[in-house]
N, C-alpha and C positions, 0 to 999 in steps of 0.2 A: 504494500500500500504506500502511495506517495505521501510526502509530508503534507501537501495541500489537502489530499483526501482525508488524512488523519485529523487535520485541523477542522475540516468541515464536519467530520463525524463527532468530534469533541463538542463543537458548538451546538450541533443538533441534539446531542445528548443532554447538555445543560438545559436547553430550552424544553426538552421533554420532561425533565425532573423538576424544574423550577418555574412556577407560573409567573414569578416576578421578572423573568428574563424576556423582555419584549422584542428585542431585535438582535440579529447577529452582531452588529457593531457594539451594542451594549455588553454582550457576553465577552467578546474579544478584548474590549478595553477595560471592563469593570469587574471581572471575576478573578479575584486573587487566587482562589483554589485552582482555577484552570491555568493561570500563569505558573503556579507551582508545579503542576503536572507537566507543562511544557518544558520548564527548566529541568525537571527530573529526567525527562526523556533525553535531553542533550547530555546531561551528566551521566546517565546510564550508558550511553554510547561511548563516552570517554572512558568510563570505568572499565569497560570491557576491552579497550584498546591498550596495547602495550605501552607502558610508561606514562599513562595519563590518569592514574588514580588520584594523585594530588590535585591536579586541575579539576577533576570531577568533584572532589570533596569541597574545594574552594567554591565552585559554582553552586553546589547544593547549599552551602552556608550563606552565600550571597542571596540566593533565592529565599532562604529563611528570613534574612534581614528584610527583604522587600515584601514578602507575602505573609510572614508569620507561620509558615508551614515548613516543617523539616522532613524531607524524604531522603533517606540515605541512598546514594546511587547504586548500592549493591542490592537493594530491594528489587523484586521482580513483580511488575504490575501489568495487568492485562488491559484490554481495550475498553473504551467507554467508561473509564473510571471517573467519578465526579466527587470532588470535595466541596460541599456546600458551606458557605461562610468562611471556612478555612482556618481561621486563627487558632493557633495552639495545637494543630495536628502534628503528631510525630510518628514516623514510620521507620522502623529499624532496619538494619543492614540485611538480615536474612529473612525478612518478611516476604510472603508471597501473597499477592492479591489477584484474584481471578477477574474475569470479564464482568462488566455491568455491575460493579460494586459502587455503592453510594455510602459516603461517610460524612458526618457532620463535624462541626468545630469541636475542638478540645479532645479529640480521640487520640489514644496512644496505642500503637501496635508495637509493644515493647518486649524486651527479653527478660528472662529470670535467671540467667546464669552468665558467667564471665568466660565461658568456653568459646572457642573460635568456630565451633560447628553451628548447626541450625539451632537458633535460640529465640526466634521470633515466630509469631503465629502465621498460619496459612488460612486465608479466607477464600472459600469457594465462590463460584460464579453467582452473581445476583444477591450477595449479602448486603444488608443495610445495617449500618452502625450508628446509633443515636449519639447525640451530643454528650461529650464528657466521658464516654465509655472507655474502659481500659481493657485491652485484650493482651494477655501477658503469657509469654513462654512459647515453647515449641508445641503448640496445639493446633488442631484443625477445626475450623468452623465450616460445617457442611453447606452446600449450595442452597440458596434461597432462604437462609436463616436471617432473623432480625435480632439485633442486640439493642436493648433499650437504653435510654439516656442514663449515664452515670453507672451503668453496670460494670462489674469487675469480673471478667471472664478468665478463668485459669485452667479449665478442663476442656477436652474435646467435646464437640456437639454435633449430632447428626444433621443431615439435610433437613431444612424446614423447621429448625428449632426457633423458639422465641425465648431469648435469654434476658432475664431481668434480675436485679438485686445484687447484693454484695454478701457473699460471692454469688455470681449469677447462677440461676437454675432455669431449666426449661419449663416455662409456664404452659406451653401448649399441651404437654403430657398431662399436667394437672387439670387443665380445663377440659380435656377430652375425657378424663376419668369421671367428671361430674357433669352429665348431660344437662343442657338448659331445658327449662320448662316448655319453651315453644321455639319455633323457627326464628322469630324476630330476636328473641333474647340470645339465641345462639349466634346470629349474625353480628349483633352488637358486641358480644364477647370476643368473637374473632377479630373484628375491626379494632377493638381495644388492644388485644395482644399484639397485633401487627403494627401498631403505631410506634415508630422508633422513639417518640418522645416519652413513652411510658417508663417510669422508674419507680423503684420501691426503696 
């Protein structure tokens, strides 16, 4: 995919996720989360090239200064990644982020060890991470999962999980164990669990 095609895809992705994004020009000029992603992609390319790890790190730190988002160039991030609002996001060196992932401000994909191996989380495709959530350690969050605001996630979670609380637990399993009295109540319950702003 060409650079221009990727930029167009990114802009379309932002407009799909954020109803406040009115025009492509507004997205290109005004979305710091998107600027951070673009800087990461350049830094990532340098990181993989011989002898360019230091420039890659310097670029990532400069991008952090400009955007408030810190993405280590060693992280592996898929397509159509969107950071909404951006400020305070940290993504560590060995983190892996799938396609179509959405994260909000204040999120950390952090490590729990000082070893040089894999020590940051893996997020499957389509994961949504609410504001202020901390996802820590070499854990895997299955595709299509939702992590509520301010949750602290330290264990693996299967696809389709709804993780809230400190430490985070899968609330979908608990909700499914207690059937709602009627279909409307069931729909309300599902909508609540899937809202990334939910926290306990």
